[in-house]
N, C-alpha and C positions, 0 to 999 in steps of 0.2 A: 740586227742592226745590215743593211749593205757595204758591202765595199764603198769604200770613200771616192770621186775617180781627182785625181791630183795628178799632175806633168810627170814625163820623165816616159822613162823605155820601160817597157816593162817587158821583163824575157818572156814570158812565155808569146806574148803577142809580138813579140820580134822573132823568136823561132818557128810561131808558125809561116811565117812569112819571110823567111831565106835571108835572114837581116842580125846584126852582132853588134850591142848598144855602142860600138866604136864607130860604127858606118851610120849612124843617123845620125843628120845635122840636127839640134835641138834645139827649137826654140819657145817648147813647153812650160821652162822649170827657166825662174827667176835667178837664178844661180852668173855671176859673176866670169864672162868668159874670159876676161885676162889674169883670173886666181888659178891656185893661189898666190899668194904673199910668197919670197924665196923664205922672208925671217919668220915663220909661224910655221913653213917646211922641216925648216931647221928644228925651231921647240920642240916638234912632232915626231919628230926622228931619234932627239933624244933624253927621249923624254924616260926615265926607271919605269922599265917595265921587270925586273927581276924584284919590286914589289909592291906590295898593297898601295895603292893612292889613298891618303886623307877620306878616313869614312864618309865626313861629311863636308870632305872638299875647304874644309874652314881656312886653310891660310889663299886658297885660291878666291873664297868668295871678300875675307879680310881685302887682297889685291885690290879687286876689282871695283869694291865700293870705295873704296880711298880714290881709285879713276873717277866713280857718279860721283862723286863726296856726297855720300849717303854714307848713316850708322851701316853693321857690320848688318843687322838684326833686320833691316829692309831689304837683303841683298838674298837672292836661292840664283841659284844656278839647276840646270836642266840641259837631257839630254833631245836640244833642240827646245823650238818651243811649245809645238805640240808635248813632248813628257811635261811643260809646264801646266799648259791648259788644261792637261786634265786629273794634273796632281790637285791645282784649284776648283775643280767642279766637286774632287770627290772635298775636299776641305771646309767650302765654303752653301755647296748645295745641303739641301737635302729633299727627304723622296715626296714629291709637292711642289716642293717651291717652283714660281716661272723666272726661267731663261729668255732677256730679250736677244737676234741676231740687228743687226742693221743689215740686213740685205743688198746687191750680193757682196759675199764673206767670202772668206775662208770656211772649211763644213768644220774645222776637227774639235769646236768650242761649242757646238750647237752636241757636239754626236759624244760628249765628256760631259755634260749635260743630262738630257736623256739618260747615260749610263747612271749617274747616280738619281736616275727617278723624274728629274727634273722637266718640267713641261718649256716647251719653247711657246715664243711669242716671235714676230717677225716685226719689222720696220719698215719698209722695202721702201728705198729709191728707184728710181724712177728712167730707162730710156730719154725719151723724149725729153728730160731735163740734164742730162749728161750724166748721170745719178747724183747729182749735188744732194746734196744734207740741209732739208726739212725742218729748220732748229724750231720752227712752231711748230708745226706737228709732231714730232718728235720730246717735246716737253709736255704737249698735252696728253701724246697717248702714253706717254713716263708718271702724270701723276693717276691717269685715266684704273694705271696698272699696277706700278710700285713694282716691279721686278726688283728680286733680290740679286738681280744683276745686269749687265747690259754688258753685248761686247764688241766692238766696232777695231775697224782694221784703219790708221791711218799711218802712211797712204794706202787706199781704203786697196783688194783683193776680191775682182782684177779689173776694178777700173785703174784705182794709179795715179786717187783726189788725198791730199793732204787736208784733215779738216783743222782749226790753228788750234793749239793748248789751250788759250784762253776761253776759245765757244766749248772745248773740255770739261776743263776747270768753271767753267760758270754752272754749266748743265751739272756738274757730279755736285757741286754744292748747293743747289737749287732742291736738289732727290737724294738727302740722307739715305734713305734706307735702301739705296739701289748701292752696288758696288758696280764702277765700273772700270770694266777689263777692254783696254785699250792696245793692241798687235803693233810695233811701231818695225816689225822685223826687215822695209823696206826702208824707212825713214833713212838712215845714213848713208843712202843712193836717188834719192832724190832733191831736190830743186831747194827743199826746205832741208834740209839737213841739221840734224845737231842732236843734243841728247837731250831727253826729255826731263820736264823739271820737275825736281821733288813735290809732290804731292798730296793729302790725306787721304783723297776721296778715290784716284788714280790709280792702279796697277796697273803697269809701265810690260811688256813684254816686247820682248827681244831676241829674234835669231840671233847669230855669231857667224851663220856659213853661208847666207848669199853673200853679203862681203866678200868671202874669203874661197869661194870658190870650193866649197865640203860637205856637201850633204851628210856623205856616208860617214863624217866624224859622229854629225849630230852635238850641239853647242849652241846652248839661251842662257838668258836672264831674268827676272825679270825682280820690279821694285813696287813693296808692295808693305803696308802697314805690315806691322812687326808680329801682332797673337797670329794673323796670316798667313806670315812666315813660317813661323813659329809651328803653325797647325799647317802647314805643306810641308814638310822637312818631317814630320810626322808620318805623314802617310805614306813615304817609302823606305826602301831597305838602302843602309850601307854601304858605299862604293859604289853609287850608283854613275859617280859620274869620273870615269877612266884616265888615269896619267894622263895617254897623249893627248882625251882632250882639254883637263886639268892646265895643259903644258900651250896649247892653241891656244888657250882663253885670255892664257896673262900676255903670252905674243902678240894676242890682236890689240891690247890696248897699249902698247911700244911702239915709238920716233915711227919706225921703219914701216910697219901695219896700218898705221894713220895714213901716213903717208900718198901709202898705197891707194888706199883708199879711198882719199881723195881725189888722188890721181884718177880712179876708176870712175866716181859718177862724175869725171868733168868728159870722160869719153865717149863714156854708155850714155850717159845725156845726149851726146851732138848723136853718136848710133843712132838711136830713140828715132829723132830728127830726121835725121837720113828716112829711115825705116819708115814714118809717115808720110812724108814727100812719095817713093817710091809706091806707099798704097792709093794715097791720093788718086795716081797714074791713073791707074788702077779701077776708078772711082769706087773706091772703097771706104766708105767710114769711119774714122777714127774717133774715138771718145775723148776729151784732154786726158792728161797723165799731166803730175807731176816728179814721177820718176820712172824707171827706164826698160819699163811693157805698160803695153798700151791695147787695150780691147776694139777689135774690129767688129765694125758690125756687117756682118752679108750679104746685106739689102736682097734677100731672100733669092740670091742665087743660085747659094747649096747651103743642106744642113749643116750644122757644123762639124756634127758626130759624120755622117759620111764625107765628107773634107776633110777630115781629118782624118779616114781609113786611109784615104785618095792618095796623098802626099805622102803618108808614111810611109805604103804599097810602091808607089810609083815612080818617088820620090827619093825616098830615103830621106822623107823633112818631118818632123815633128812639132807640128805646133798643139796648144790648146783648147779641145772644145769645151766651151763655154757651156755647156748643156746643165752639166752639175752644177754652174750657177743660175737656173733660171732662163739660162739666156739661151737655147736652144739655133738662135741667128745669130750670132757672138762666135770669134775665136779671142784670143790673147797672143800676145807673138810678143815675146823677153828682145829687147835689143843686144845684137850680135855685129861683133866686124864688119865694115860693108859689104870686104865678095860673100860671104854667106849668106850676107842680106840680101845682093844683087842674084844668085841661088832660088835661095827662096821666093822673091818675086816671080822670075823667070817659072817657078813651078808654078806659084796660081796663075800667073798669065794664063801659062796650060789648061792649068784644069777650072779655070771661071770667064774661059772664051764664050759669048754666047750662043 
């Protein structure tokens, strides 16, 4: 398989244009620019590196399960959401199974499914409808094909639209042969923030690195039916969650860290609104978003790949090329503080002049 396209600066690419990662103003990743939270950093610094962590991170799992009000056996930790998606594919999918992805979406579930030998079926939402999910059409496709797994992001990625829990739960109940996997990694930084509700039919997957700006540490968790969690645990070696990550996971659910996320969400949603207003002044269309990033249609003025490269080389500004989502005329932008936004808008104004 080809390497996936994700956000964030790539060292070899930066070296080719004479830049360092710290030189780049990065709008391509949906990571909290106000983080990390000081209390989480303290917990990481105090993690006991002189001894092995618990082989299965059992104490951390128990503490997280208590916070989520879930049984321990329904909670599993991972090195970020991607690790959990790949574990899930190995534990659940068999060669020849059908896995559905609600597109456009984050690519790692499909990559993991293909690695497990599954076939991929797309249910594609459309730009002309602002990528709204057509529930009757999805329901009909699920009835027709009966996939073993369906993957959905809420908020969606790259668009940022939240699908109500009630809608997903109703679909899951109507299709008992299909495992629903819902990635809620950006939910806590959305206008519909909250903890995903317990469900017998849905696996909830969440990254903890977005809220606290710790993508280099890799932290995530999933809530799933007990037999599936046991199968996922059996798919990985011991000590796969290091002591710093376990300490950070525990710290993210302490009151100080929860307040930090709440405050960040308010600021970032305001930052996103300011970003959208300035993009509209450039006659760029933005699709409605419930979270802290926005998908931008370039209106045929530039292809996304070309614009991304030009902004990086000439302005040291990085945006997310949405071509890998099947949207070569779109870019995705993450909210950042207003001074950063003004620099981005200045660069866009220069590069999108008629």
